[in-house]
Structures are given as structure tokens and as C-alpha cells.
C-alpha positions in Angstrom: -38.5 48.9 -12.7 -40.3 47.3 -15.4 -37.3 46.3 -17.3 -35.6 44.6 -14.1 -38.6 42.8 -13.5 -38.8 41.7 -17.2 -35.3 40.3 -16.4 -35.5 38.7 -13.4 -38.6 37.0 -14.4 -36.9 35.8 -17.5 -34.2 34.6 -15.7 -36.4 32.9 -12.6 -39.3 31.7 -14.8 -39.0 28.4 -16.4 -37.2 27.8 -19.3 -34.6 30.7 -18.1 -34.1 29.1 -14.6 -33.1 26.0 -16.3 -30.3 27.7 -18.0 -29.0 29.6 -15.2 -29.0 26.4 -12.8 -26.6 24.3 -15.6 -24.1 27.5 -16.1 -24.4 27.8 -12.2 -23.7 24.1 -11.9 -20.6 24.3 -14.5 -19.2 27.1 -12.9 -19.3 25.4 -9.4 -17.6 22.1 -10.8 -15.1 24.0 -12.8 -13.9 26.2 -10.0 -13.6 22.3 -7.7 -12.0 20.7 -10.6 -8.9 19.2 -10.2 -7.7 16.6 -12.8 -7.7 17.4 -16.5 -11.2 15.1 -17.0 -12.9 17.2 -14.2 -12.4 20.3 -16.2 -13.0 18.9 -19.4 -16.4 17.7 -17.7 -16.8 21.2 -16.1 -16.8 22.6 -19.5 -19.1 20.4 -21.0 -21.7 21.6 -18.8 -21.0 25.1 -19.3 -21.3 24.4 -23.2 -24.5 23.0 -22.7 -25.3 25.9 -20.8 -24.6 28.2 -23.5 -26.6 25.8 -25.9 -29.6 26.0 -23.5 -29.6 29.7 -23.7 -29.3 29.9 -27.5 -32.5 27.5 -27.3 -34.6 29.8 -24.8 -33.6 33.3 -26.7 -34.3 35.2 -29.5 -30.7 35.1 -31.0 -31.4 31.6 -31.1 -34.4 32.2 -33.0 -32.2 34.5 -35.3 -29.8 31.4 -36.0 -32.3 28.3 -36.2 -35.5 30.0 -37.3 -34.5 32.9 -39.6 -32.7 31.0 -42.4 -35.4 28.8 -42.8 -38.2 31.1 -43.0 -36.4 33.2 -45.5 -35.6 30.7 -47.9 -39.0 31.6 -49.6 -40.8 34.9 -50.2 -44.5 35.2 -50.6 -45.3 34.9 -54.2 -47.3 37.8 -56.6 -50.9 37.2 -57.5 -50.3 36.8 -61.0 -48.1 33.8 -60.2 -51.0 32.1 -58.0 -53.1 32.3 -60.8 -51.0 29.7 -62.8 -51.7 27.0 -60.2 -54.2 24.3 -60.4 -55.0 23.8 -56.6 -53.9 25.1 -53.2 -52.3 22.4 -50.9 -52.5 23.0 -47.3 -50.5 20.6 -44.8 -51.9 20.0 -41.4 -50.2 20.9 -38.4 -51.6 19.8 -35.5 -55.1 19.5 -34.0 -56.3 19.8 -30.3 -58.7 16.9 -29.1 -61.2 19.4 -26.6 -63.6 18.0 -24.4 -66.8 18.4 -26.9 -64.9 18.9 -30.2 -61.9 19.0 -32.3 -60.0 21.7 -33.1 -57.2 22.6 -35.5 -54.1 23.5 -33.5 -52.5 27.0 -33.9 -50.1 26.3 -36.9 -52.8 24.5 -38.9 -55.1 27.3 -38.2 -52.9 29.9 -39.5 -51.9 28.0 -42.9 -55.6 27.1 -43.4 -56.7 30.6 -43.2 -53.8 31.4 -45.6 -55.1 28.7 -47.9 -58.6 30.2 -47.7 -57.7 33.9 -48.6 -55.8 32.4 -51.5 -58.8 30.2 -52.5 -61.1 33.5 -52.3 -58.6 35.4 -54.4 -57.8 32.8 -57.3 -61.2 30.3 -57.1 -58.4 27.4 -56.7 -59.5 24.1 -55.3 -58.2 23.3 -52.0 -56.6 19.9 -51.2 -55.9 19.5 -47.1 -53.8 16.8 -46.0 -53.2 14.9 -42.6 -53.9 11.8 -41.1 -55.0 10.9 -37.7 -52.7 11.8 -34.8 -50.4 8.9 -33.5 -52.0 7.2 -31.0 -55.3 9.0 -31.2 -58.6 7.6 -32.3 -60.4 10.5 -33.7 -61.1 12.4 -37.0 -57.9 13.0 -39.0 -56.1 16.1 -39.1 -57.5 17.1 -42.9 -61.1 16.1 -41.6 -60.8 19.0 -39.0 -59.4 21.1 -41.2 -62.4 20.8 -44.1 -65.0 21.2 -41.2 -63.2 24.6 -40.4 -63.2 25.8 -44.0 -67.0 24.9 -44.3 -67.6 26.7 -41.3 -66.1 29.9 -43.1 -68.2 29.3 -46.0 -66.3 27.3 -48.5 -68.0 25.2 -51.0 -67.8 21.4 -49.9 -66.9 20.7 -53.6 -63.8 23.1 -53.4 -62.2 21.0 -51.0 -60.5 17.4 -51.4 -59.7 15.6 -48.1 -56.2 13.6 -47.9 -56.7 11.9 -44.5 -54.2 9.2 -44.5 -50.5 11.1 -44.5 -48.6 10.8 -41.1 -45.8 12.9 -42.1 -44.4 15.4 -44.7 -43.2 13.0 -46.9 -46.5 10.8 -47.3 -48.3 14.3 -47.3 -46.4 14.9 -50.8 -46.8 11.0 -52.0 -50.8 11.3 -51.2 -51.1 14.6 -53.0 -49.1 13.8 -55.5 -51.4 10.7 -56.5 -54.4 13.0 -56.6 -53.0 15.3 -58.4 -52.0 13.0 -61.1 -55.4 11.5 -61.1 -56.7 15.0 -61.7 -54.1 16.0 -64.1 -52.7 18.9 -62.4 -49.3 19.6 -62.1 -48.9 23.0 -60.3 -49.9 23.6 -57.0 -49.4 26.5 -54.1 -48.0 25.0 -51.5 -49.0 26.7 -47.8 -47.6 25.5 -44.5 -45.4 27.1 -41.9 -42.4 29.4 -42.9 -40.1 27.4 -41.3 -41.5 24.3 -42.6 -41.7 25.5 -46.2 -37.9 24.1 -47.5 -38.5 20.6 -46.7 -42.0 20.7 -47.7 -41.0 22.0 -51.1 -38.1 19.2 -51.5 -40.4 16.6 -50.8 -43.5 17.6 -53.1 -41.1 18.4 -55.8 -39.7 14.7 -55.7 -43.0 13.9 -56.5 -42.7 15.6 -59.7 -45.1 18.6 -58.7 -44.3 22.0 -60.0 -44.6 24.1 -56.3 -45.5 27.6 -55.8 -44.4 28.1 -52.0 -46.5 30.2 -50.1 -44.9 30.7 -46.6 -47.0 31.7 -43.5 -47.2 31.3 -39.6 -43.9 33.0 -39.2 -42.0 32.2 -35.9 -39.0 34.9 -36.0 -40.0 38.4 -34.9 -38.8 40.5 -38.1 -38.2 43.5 -36.3 -34.3 44.9 -35.3 -33.0 42.7 -32.6 -33.1 44.4 -29.2 -32.4 43.7 -25.9 -35.3 41.8 -25.2 -34.0 39.4 -27.6 -31.4 38.1 -25.5 -33.6 37.4 -22.5 -34.6 33.3 -22.6 -38.3 32.8 -22.8 -41.1 30.1 -23.6 -41.8 31.7 -27.0 -37.9 31.4 -28.2 -37.7 28.1 -27.1 -40.9 26.8 -29.1 -39.4 28.4 -32.3 -36.0 27.3 -31.8 -37.3 23.8 -31.3 -39.2 23.6 -34.4 -36.1 25.2 -36.4 -34.2 22.5 -34.8 -36.7 19.9 -35.6 -36.8 21.3 -39.4 -33.1 21.1 -39.6 -32.6 17.6 -38.5 -35.4 16.4 -40.6 -33.6 18.1 -43.6 -30.6 16.0 -42.8 -32.7 13.0 -42.5 -34.7 13.7 -45.7 -31.4 13.9 -47.7 -29.8 10.9 -45.9 -32.6 8.6 -47.0 -32.5 9.9 -50.9 
């Protein structure tokens, strides 16, 4: 009974119901289609329904997210010791009623940088500007406050608070590293975001040690649950597609 409830709820609760409605509309229109144009439009709706299914399911995560997340593995401790700084990229923040908080992605990245700092003693560069359309502290300043609350010495943290995207993260951090005469960094960001980030930072002449974290794909064997639509899968898959588009756009501009 539990499994049946799981299947029904995944289909009837958004985003699953959206996929179901698209497929139903496609099937009805195909049944009523007479002209070749009507049939073509009906098949197009069904293809959109199939794409929406992949976008909302763990199968889609396997296709869209896993290839990006497995591009780099976690480096060993001896390699981390060769770096001169730890760079952690902002991944969003929450403007709560009484305080500013790092978003989930930022918090996971930041905690990994915190762990690496504890293990190596290397300084941390936090990078991220003020969110577009907001009048508040920058992401990096919120990240700094979090690190200070965790007991990190303020002298061990460098704040870059003007970057608005990954490319600007790389440019601004490279300027800091050039001033400090640092050439080798540990780069900490979400695993799905790492490929584009490494390319951006290496283009600025930095020697990058990637340290992926904040994994979105569930690295267990595929099961029947992965075939069900769900909000977590949709969120992960949108991140994967965003990165693929970002990589294409980045390479087109080079």
C-alpha cells in the first residue's frame, strides 16, 4: 500500500501532474488529429511530455547531472597541501526577516572549505557579490560571517564581494591571487558546477585543484523510485541543464 501511495502521489502532486497532463493532451490530440500537421503537432506535444518526464525524474538526473558531477574526483590530502589558497564560490543566499543566511548550496560549499582550512591551514577566499535587484550585504560577506561564527580567524579569510557570475568570480579571484603571488588554488563549488568553474579559473592562468561538493545525484544503484517524477529531481535536473547551457555559452564566447 505504501508503494502504491508513493506512485500515486508522485503522479498527482506537482510537478508530476504537469507531465501527466501534457501526455494526456498529446494522446487526445493525436487521437483526434486528421491532417499531417495536426499529427505532427500531437507528436510534438508527446515529445514535450517525454522531455518533461526526464526533467522531473531520477532518470533525468542520471542523464543531465551525473556526467557533470563525475568529471572530477575529490583530491587527496597531499595534493591539497600544495595549494596556496582555498577559493569557495557563492551559490545563493536567503534574505530572512531578521538576518541574511547562506543558501543551501553556499552552506555546503562553505563547510567543505572550512574543513579543508582546518586540515591545511590555507587561507580562504570567499567570492560572490550582491544578488541582482537586492540592496543587501554581498554573498561573500554573508559567507565571511558564517566562517567567523564557526571559529575561523578573520585574518584567514579574504572577501571578494563584486563578482556577479562564475566568470567574474574567476577574474576577481585571479586579481587577488596575482597581488598575493599565489598561483595554485583549491577550488570548492558544487560538483555539478565544477566543470565550468575550472575552465573559467584556468583561463585566468590559475593552477586549479578541484574539490567538488554538494552532490545532487544519488550515487546508489538505480531503483524503481528513480523512475518517479519529483521536485528534488526537477531541481537537480534544472541545475544540470543550466550548467550545460553555461558551458556552451562560455565556449561560444572564447
